[in-house]
C-alpha positions as CSV (number, residue, x, y, z in Angstrom):
1,M,24.0,-42.7,7.0
2,S,24.6,-40.1,4.2
3,K,26.8,-40.7,1.2
4,S,29.2,-38.0,2.2
5,G,29.5,-39.7,5.6
6,S,30.1,-43.0,4.1
7,L,32.9,-41.6,2.0
8,S,34.6,-40.0,5.0
9,T,34.3,-43.2,6.9
10,F,35.6,-45.2,4.0
11,I,38.7,-42.8,3.7
12,L,39.3,-42.7,7.3
13,G,39.2,-46.6,7.6
14,G,41.6,-46.8,4.6
15,L,44.2,-44.4,6.2
16,V,44.0,-46.3,9.6
17,G,44.3,-49.6,7.8
18,A,47.3,-48.3,5.8
19,A,49.0,-47.0,8.9
20,I,48.6,-50.3,10.8
21,G,49.8,-52.3,7.7
22,V,53.0,-50.1,7.4
23,L,53.6,-50.6,11.2
24,F,53.3,-54.4,11.1
25,A,54.5,-55.1,7.5
26,P,56.8,-58.1,7.3
27,R,58.0,-57.0,3.8
28,P,60.9,-54.8,3.0
29,G,60.4,-51.1,2.5
30,Y,60.3,-50.9,-1.3
31,E,57.6,-53.5,-1.4
32,T,55.6,-51.8,1.2
33,R,55.9,-48.6,-0.7
34,E,54.8,-50.2,-3.9
35,I,51.8,-51.6,-2.1
36,L,51.0,-48.2,-0.6
37,V,51.3,-46.5,-4.0
38,D,49.0,-49.3,-5.6
39,R,46.5,-48.8,-2.9
40,A,46.7,-45.0,-3.0
41,L,46.1,-45.3,-6.8
42,D,43.2,-47.6,-6.2
43,Y,41.7,-45.2,-3.6
44,W,42.3,-42.3,-6.0
45,D,40.5,-44.2,-8.8
46,S,37.6,-45.1,-6.4
47,A,37.5,-41.3,-5.5
48,D,37.3,-40.4,-9.3
49,E,34.6,-42.9,-9.8
50,Y,32.7,-41.6,-6.8
51,Y,33.1,-38.0,-7.9
52,A,31.9,-38.9,-11.5
53,E,28.9,-40.8,-10.1
54,A,28.1,-37.9,-7.7
55,S,28.6,-35.3,-10.6
56,D,26.3,-37.3,-12.7
57,R,23.6,-37.7,-10.0
58,A,23.8,-33.8,-9.4
59,V,23.2,-33.2,-13.2
60,E,20.3,-35.6,-13.1
61,L,18.9,-34.0,-10.1
62,Y,19.3,-30.6,-11.5
63,A,17.5,-31.5,-14.8
64,T,14.8,-33.3,-12.8
65,S,14.2,-30.5,-10.4
66,R,14.3,-27.9,-13.3
67,D,11.7,-29.9,-15.2
68,V,9.6,-30.3,-12.0
69,A,10.0,-26.5,-11.4
70,L,8.9,-25.8,-15.1
71,D,5.9,-28.1,-14.8
72,A,4.8,-26.5,-11.7
73,T,5.3,-23.0,-13.1
74,E,3.2,-24.1,-16.2
75,Q,0.5,-25.5,-13.9
76,V,0.3,-22.4,-11.9
77,R,0.2,-20.2,-15.0
78,A,-2.6,-22.3,-16.5
79,K,-4.5,-22.0,-13.1
80,I,-4.1,-18.2,-13.1
81,E,-5.4,-17.9,-16.7
82,T,-8.4,-20.1,-15.8
83,A,-9.2,-18.0,-12.8
84,R,-8.7,-14.8,-14.9
85,A,-11.0,-16.2,-17.6
86,R,-13.6,-17.0,-14.9
87,L,-13.3,-13.7,-13.4
88,L,-13.8,-12.0,-16.7
89,E,-16.9,-14.2,-17.4
90,E,-18.3,-13.2,-14.0
91,V,-17.7,-9.5,-14.7
92,E,-19.3,-9.7,-18.0
93,A,-22.4,-11.6,-16.5
94,Q,-22.8,-9.0,-13.8
95,R,-22.4,-6.1,-16.1
96,P,-26.1,-5.7,-17.0
97,A,-27.1,-5.7,-13.3
98,V,-24.5,-3.2,-12.5
99,E,-25.5,-0.9,-15.3
100,A,-29.2,-1.2,-14.3
101,A,-28.3,-0.4,-10.7
102,V,-26.4,2.6,-11.8
103,K,-29.2,3.8,-14.0
104,A,-31.6,3.3,-11.2
105,G,-29.2,5.2,-8.8
106,I,-29.0,8.0,-11.3
107,A,-32.9,8.1,-11.5
108,D,-33.3,8.1,-7.8
109,V,-30.7,10.9,-7.5
110,T,-32.3,12.9,-10.2
111,A,-35.8,12.5,-8.5
112,K,-34.5,13.5,-5.1
113,G,-32.7,16.5,-6.7
114,A,-35.9,17.5,-8.4
115,A,-37.7,17.2,-5.1
116,V,-35.2,19.4,-3.3
117,I,-35.3,22.1,-6.2
118,G,-39.1,22.0,-5.8
119,K,-38.9,22.7,-2.1
120,I,-36.5,25.5,-2.8
121,A,-38.9,26.9,-5.4
122,E,-41.7,26.7,-2.9
123,S,-39.8,28.6,-0.3
124,V,-38.6,31.3,-2.5
125,P,-41.6,33.6,-2.2
126,A,-41.6,33.4,1.6
127,V,-37.9,34.3,1.6
128,E,-38.5,37.2,-0.9
129,A,-41.2,38.5,1.4
130,E,-39.0,38.3,4.4
131,V,-36.2,40.0,2.6
132,A,-38.4,42.8,1.3
133,E,-39.7,43.3,4.9
134,K,-36.1,43.5,6.3
135,V,-35.3,46.0,3.4
136,A,-38.4,48.2,4.2
137,V,-37.4,48.3,7.8
138,A,-33.8,49.2,6.9
139,E,-34.9,52.0,4.6
140,K,-37.5,53.6,7.0
141,P,-36.3,57.0,8.1
142,A,-35.1,57.2,11.5
143,P,-37.4,59.3,13.8
144,K,-36.3,62.9,14.4
145,P,-34.9,63.6,17.8
146,A,-37.2,65.6,20.2
147,P,-36.4,69.2,20.6
148,K,-34.3,70.1,23.6
149,P,-36.2,71.5,26.6
150,A,-35.6,75.2,27.5
151,T,-33.1,75.8,30.2
152,T,-34.3,77.5,33.4
153,A,-31.3,79.7,33.9
154,K,-31.9,83.3,32.8
155,K,-29.6,84.8,30.4
156,T,-28.5,88.2,31.4
157,A,-28.3,90.9,28.8
158,P,-24.9,92.6,28.4
159,K,-24.6,95.9,30.3
160,K,-24.7,98.9,28.3
161,A,-22.3,101.8,29.0
162,P,-24.0,104.9,30.5
163,A,-24.8,107.5,28.0
164,K,-22.9,110.8,27.8
165,P,-24.7,114.0,28.3
166,A,-24.8,116.1,25.3
167,S,-22.9,119.2,25.4
168,S,-24.2,122.6,24.2
């Protein structure tokens, strides 16, 4: 049973016992009241002691848990720093290999770029010839259209007016 359950059981038992004692008390009222006051003060003192113990225990638990938390924090911080240092060491150890790979990649890209440029340079004369041919075709004069064939319809000459006789 928990301590708070024990305290409530204790208090409940005390109250029940006090009620039964008052009901069956063979003493006069003022004696019974004095006994009740004494017991109430005893219970109050017990409650104060219990509160003081609980308070002290809470302070101890807080201090202990705070120390444990601080220790755990420091351990985690130390592990993080250790991992960070190992990671930096690994990065530094791999740096030459990475730099060599980058240089090799640059050299490979440069060689491939030179090969592409060489292929382009080889194809330039053929492209120039093709362009020149297309330009020559475009600049060639268009053939003159064929003359129109003569039409078969006769053209009639305009009629002249009859001549007037000469008068003497």
